N, C-alpha and C positions, 0 to 999 in steps of 0.2 A: 556542375552540369545542370544547373537549374533551368536553362532556357528550353531544352528539348521537351521536358515534361509539360512546361507551360504551353508550348505550341500544340502538343497532343490534346490538351484539355480545351483550348480555345477553338480549335478547328471543328470538332464535333458540335460544340455549343452553337457556333454560328450556323452550322448545317441544320441542326435541330430547329433553329428559330427562323429558318428561311421563309416559311410561309407567313409567319407573324411579321417578319420584316417587309414582305410584299404588301401585307394588309396596311402597314404603316405608310408605305410609299404611295399607296392609292389615295391617301388623303389629299396631298397637294395636287395629284393628277386630276382627281375629281373636281377639286375646287377651281383650278385654272380652266378646266374644260367647261364646267358649269357656268363660269363667269363669262365665257364667250357668248352664251345664248340666254342666260337668265335675264339680261337687260331687255330682251325683246318684249317681254310681257310687262315691263315697267315703263315702256315708252309712252303709253297714254297718260298715266299719272305724272310722269316727269314732264310731259308736254304741258299739262295743266298747271303744274307747280312752278316750273322754271321758265315757261314760255320760250323755248328755243326756236330758232329758225330751222328750216328743213336741212340746211347744211350743217348747222350745229348738232341737230339730232343724229345725223349720219356720223359726225365726228365723235359724238359720245359713244356710239357703238364701235366705230372703226379704230379709234386711237389706241385702245387697249391691245388689240391683236396686231396692229401695225408696229408698235414699239416692241411687243413680244417677239414678233417674227424677225425683226431687224437685229435683235440682240441675242437670240438663242445661240447662234454659233459662237460669237465671242464670249458669252457667259459659259458655254461649255468648255472652252479653252481655259477660262479663268478657274473653273472648278477642277480641271486637271491639275492646275498649279497649286491651289490652296487646300484642296480636298473637297470631294463631292458632298459628303455629309455636312461639312461645315458650311458649304454654299447653300444647302437646303435650309439650314438653321437661320442663316442670314436672310434668305429670301422669305421664309415663313414669318419672321419677325417684322420685316418691312412691309410685307403684304397686309398683315393684320392691322398695323398702325394706319396705313394709307386707306384701307377699307373703311375704317371708322371715320376718317376725314371725308371720304366720298359720301358716306351715309348722311352727313349733315351739310352737304353742299348748298350754299345760298343762291347760286346762279349757275347757268349753263357753262360759262367759262371755267368756273371753279371745278365743276364736275368733269369737264374735258381734261383739265390739268391733273386731277386726281386719278382719272382713268389711265392717263399716260404714265403716271408714277406706278400704278398697279401693274401696268405692262412691264415696266422696268424690273420690279421684284418678281413678277411672274416668270420673266426670262431667266432669273436667277434660280427659280425653283425647278423648271422643267428639264433642262439638259441632264441633270444628275440622275433622274429617276431610272431611265432606261439603261444607262451605264452601270448603275448600282445593281440592277436586276441581273445583268450579264455577269457581274462580279459575284453575286450571291448564289446564283443557280449555275452550278458547274455542269450538271448532267444536261446534255442537249435536249432530250425529250421533256424534261421538267422545265427547261428554259423556254421551249416553245409554248408550253401551257401558261407559264408566267407571262410571256409576251402577249398571249391571247387575252389573258385577264386584263393586262395593262391596256391593250388596244380597245377592249370592250368598255373599260372604264373611261377611256378617252372619248370614244364615240358615243357611248351611253350617257356620259356626263353632259355632253352637248345637248342631247335630247332631254336629259333630266332638268336642264335649266328652266324651261318654261313651266314644268310641274312645280319645282321648288318656288319659282317666282310667283306662280298662281297661288300657292298656299300662303306665302308670306304677305302678298298684296291683299289677299282676302281678309287678313287679320291685322295687318300692321300698315304703316306708311311705306312709301316707295324706297326709302333709305334702308329698310330692313334687309333688302337683297344683298347689300354690301356687308352688313353686320354679321351675316352668317359665317364670314371668314373667322370670326373669333372662336366660336365653339368647335370649328373644324381644325384650326391650326394650333390652338393652344395645347390640346392633348397631343398633337403630333410633335410639338417641341419637347414634350416630356418623354414620349416613348421612342423618339428617333435615336436618342443617345443610348438607350437600352437595347434596341433591336437591330439597328442598322450599323454595319461595320463601316469604318472610314476607308476610303480608297482614293488614290491619286496617281497621276502619271509620274514615275520617277524621273523622266526626262521630258517635261512639258515644253510645248512651243512657246516662244516669247509672246507677250501681249503686244498686239499690233494695232495701235490706235488708228492709223491711217485706214486699215481695212475695215475697222468698225464704222468709221465715218462713211466709207464708201458703201457699205451695206445699207445704212440708213439713207444715204443720198440716192440709192437705187430704189428702195421701197417707197419712201414717202412721196416723191413726185409722181410715181406710178399710180398710186391710189388716188392722190389728189387730182391728177390728170383725168382719170377715169370718171371720177365724180363730177368734175367740171364739164367734161364732154357730155355726160348724160344730162346735165342741167342746162348748159348754155350752148352746146354744139362745139364745133371745132373752131377755136379762137387762138389768139397769140399765146395766151397763158397755157393752154393745153399743149400746144406744140412745144413750148419751152419745157414743160414738165416731162414730156416724153423724150425730148432730146437729152435732158439732164439724166433721166433714167438710163438711157442707152449708153451715154458717155461714162457715167459712174459704174455701170455694170461691166462694161468692157474693161475699164481701168482696174476694177476689182479682180476680174478673171486674170488679166495679164499680170497683176501683182502677185496673185497666188501661184501662178505658173513659174514666176522668177524666183520666189523665195524658197530656200532649202527647207524651212519648216513653216509651211503655209497655215494660216488660221483655218482655212477650209480647203481640203484637197479636191479641187474641181475636176481632177482627172478621174474621180469616181464616176462621173457622168459619161465617160466613154464606155462604161459597162451598160449595155442595153437593158439588161434585167433591172439594174439599179435605177436607171433613168425612168423606165416604164413603171416601176413600182412607186417611185416618187410622184410621177404624174398622176397615177391612179389614186394615190393618197390625197393629193391636192384637190383633184376634181370631185372626189367623194365628199370631202368636207365642204367644198364650194356648193354642191347641191344641197347638203343638209342645212347650212346656215342661210343660204338664199331662200330656201323653202320656209324656214322658221320665221324669217323676217316678215314674210307675207302672212303666213297663217296665224301668227300670234296676234297681229292687228285685226285680221279679218274676223276671227272668232269673238274678239271683245267688242270691236267698234262697229261691226256690221251685223254679226249674228246676235249681239247683245249678251254674250256670256260674261259672267264674272271672271276675274283672273283665276280663281280656283276651279271653276267649271271648265274653263279653257285648258288649264293644266291637266285636269283629269281626262279630258277628251284626247289628249296626246299620250296617255299612258300605254295604249296598245302599241304605238310606234316605238316608244322607249323600250318596252319589253322585247319587241321584235329585233331591235338593234343589239341588245345584250345577248339574247339567245342565239342570234345568227353569228355573232362574233365568237361565241364559245363552240357552237355546233360545227362550225366550218373546219375546226382543227382536224377531226378524223376524216372529214370529207376530202381534204386536200391530199390525204394519203392514197386515195383511190383515183382521183382525177388530177389532171395537170393544173398547176397553179394558174397558168394563163387562162384556162377555161373557167376556173372558179372566180377569178377576179373579173373577167369579162362578163360572166353571168351576173355578178353583183352590180356592175356598172349598167348592164342592160336593164336590170330591175329599177335602177334609178331613172332611166329613160321612161320606163313604163309609169313610174310614180309621177313624173312630170306630165306625162300624157293624161293621166287621170285628173291631175290638177287643172290641165287645160280646159277640161269640160266641167269639172265640179266647181271651180272658182266663179266663173260668170253665172252659173246656174244657181249659186248660193247654196250648194249642197254641203252641209257640214259633214255628213256621213261620207261623202265622196272625198273630202279633204283628209279625213281621218284614215280612210283606206289608202289614199296616196301616201300618207306618212308611214303607214305600216309597210307598204311596198318599198319605200325609200329606206326605212330602217333595216329591212332584211338585206337590201343591196349594200348599204353603207357598212353595216356590221361585218358582213363577209369580206367585202373588198378591203376594208381598213385593216382587218386582222392579218390577212395574207400579205398585203402590200408591205406592212411594217416588218413582217417576218422575212420577206424577200429582200428588203432594203438591208437588213443586218446580215443575211446569209450571202448576199452577193458580193461582199467585200471581205478582205482578209481580217483576221481577228484583231490585229493591232490598229485597224482603222475603224473599229466599231464605234468609238466616241464620235468621230466626224459623221459617221452614217446615222447615228441616233439623233444628232443635232439637226441634220438635214431632214430626217423624217419629221421631227417636230416642227421645223421651219415650214415644211410643206403643209402641215396641218394648219398652222396659224396663217400662212399666206392664203390658203383656201378659204379660211374664215373671213379674212379681210376682203378678198375679192368677191366672195359670195354676197356680202352686204354691199360692197362698193359697186359692183356691176349690176346685179339684179335689183338691189335696193335703189340705186340711183335711177335706173330705167323705170322702175315702178313709180318713184316719186316724180320723175319727169312726165310720165304719162298722166299721172294724177293732176299735175299742174296744168297740163295742156287741155284737160277735159273738164275740170271742175268749173261750174258756173256759179258766180257769186251774186246773189240777189242785190238789188239796189238798196234795199233796206239795211244791209249790213253796214255798220259805221266804218268810216275810213280807217280808223285806228285798228280795227279788227280784220280788215280785208286781207292784209298780208299773212296773218296767222292762219286764216281759213284757206288761203291759197297754197300755203307751204306744205302742210301735212294733213292727213285725215284726222289725227288727234286734235290738231288745232281747229279744224272745221267743226268737229264734234263739240268741242268746248264752246266755240262761238255760237253754234246753233242752240246749245242748252241755255246760254244766257239770253239769246235773242228771243227764242220762243215763238209761238204763233205760227201762221202760215209761212212766214219768211224763214223761220228756223227750220221748219219741216222741209221746205224747198232746198235750203242749203244742205241739210243732212242727206236728203235723197240724192242730190247732185254729187256730193262728196263721195258717198258710198259707191255710186255708179262709176265715178271717175277712178276710184281706187281699184275696183274690180276689173275695169277695162284694161289695166296694165297686166293682169294675170295672163292674158293670151300671149302677149309678147314675151314676158319673162319665162313662162312655162315652155313656150315654143323654143326659146333659146336653150333652156335646160335639156329638152329632148335632143336637140341637135348636138350640144356639147357632150352629152352622155353617150350618144351613138358614136361620135368621134372617139371618145375615150375607149369604147369597146374595141374598135379597130386598132387603136394604139396598143391596148393591153395584149390583144392576140398577136400582134406583130413583135412587140419588144420583149414579151415574157415567154415566148415560145421555147426558149432554151432553159427556162427555170425548172429545177428539179423538185419533186415533192419531198 
């Protein structure tokens, strides 16, 4: 009878180590989340070192989240089959190796390719974390606290990105932002085996290659079409992209409905609370990443801050995001989740409203205040929406629910840069004035991005350089009115959506 005593000793051991296991799981969560936004502060030195076009610059930012979002659901299914802890180990190893390759990229094309590979291994890392938390934390109250910490790490990590980036870029070259994966993931590889129990689905769904292809065929043309539309207007390529997105998306949904064991149970979206929570999740991250894309460049290239100074300027917003994510847990016990989420989204709208006035006025204090307001809104809305996503479905569908939650996060990150970033770049190109003194070989670089214009102006010098720099900065800030106005409208729409769809959610 040796098996029974063994079970009695293992169970309490795992229970006693549950918070240490959560601490270990936060390492990949923070890294993947930080990596979504840390690149924002490295865009100026990357522009100077690799001389990317405006489109390449957007792809350097977007391709990581794009691949990550497209593969989260299939990788979640793969983790159910081979084991979630094992998947974490594979993902951590691959992410570390590819990060080193990205750090020494000799060209923009190399960096885009490396970022895509990082997205692949990031998609291996993420689906297992939330599923493992549900497996480790048996008590529902403790699980809600653990999910709140997870959500705060997710949203706080996105805000931490510019601060980490600012510190690294202040002391090292731009590739250092990728090398930080080594000290974060190597200890994780050591402690994961000691602290995190293995878990897998005893009856996993089969790997569906066709569905994986359809997910990517839906996401990739969508983002490319949005970027092309913002840059060049509605053309044949844009129409084809959107048509492919619709056809692939419809095909994917129909395939999931027909299969007895779907890769993604799309019927979950018939639950209004689930759908509303997913939408709130996506739009919160959309607002955060879209804001960071603008403010990181503004503080460095217009206000003249060093990367470290710009990172420090955003610390209040980071603190607000983390504190709000944790403080909202007791709040939701007294107020309806719909009202808590709607309030968070309304604060996002106020943040964009402050940005509408502070950006063109060149007020750094106003932009910092806008980020604090956004941080409070995002931290509270993200925590509760993630909890509602998991609570709105049966326990046996928690794996699919967590994968959808993370997919919404990454999709929001993609669209935040693709939509607001593309519009900002298009407005810049339409309004920048290039002096005749600028050499022909440098005119395209100055016209493509603010970073390119800043570099050209520095080499040109004199009155012509000053004229180009003044025009470029004015053109960049001219786009803030459009992008922040869109942010206000989207967030107000999200408030109405949350009040309507989440009204039946229980505290």
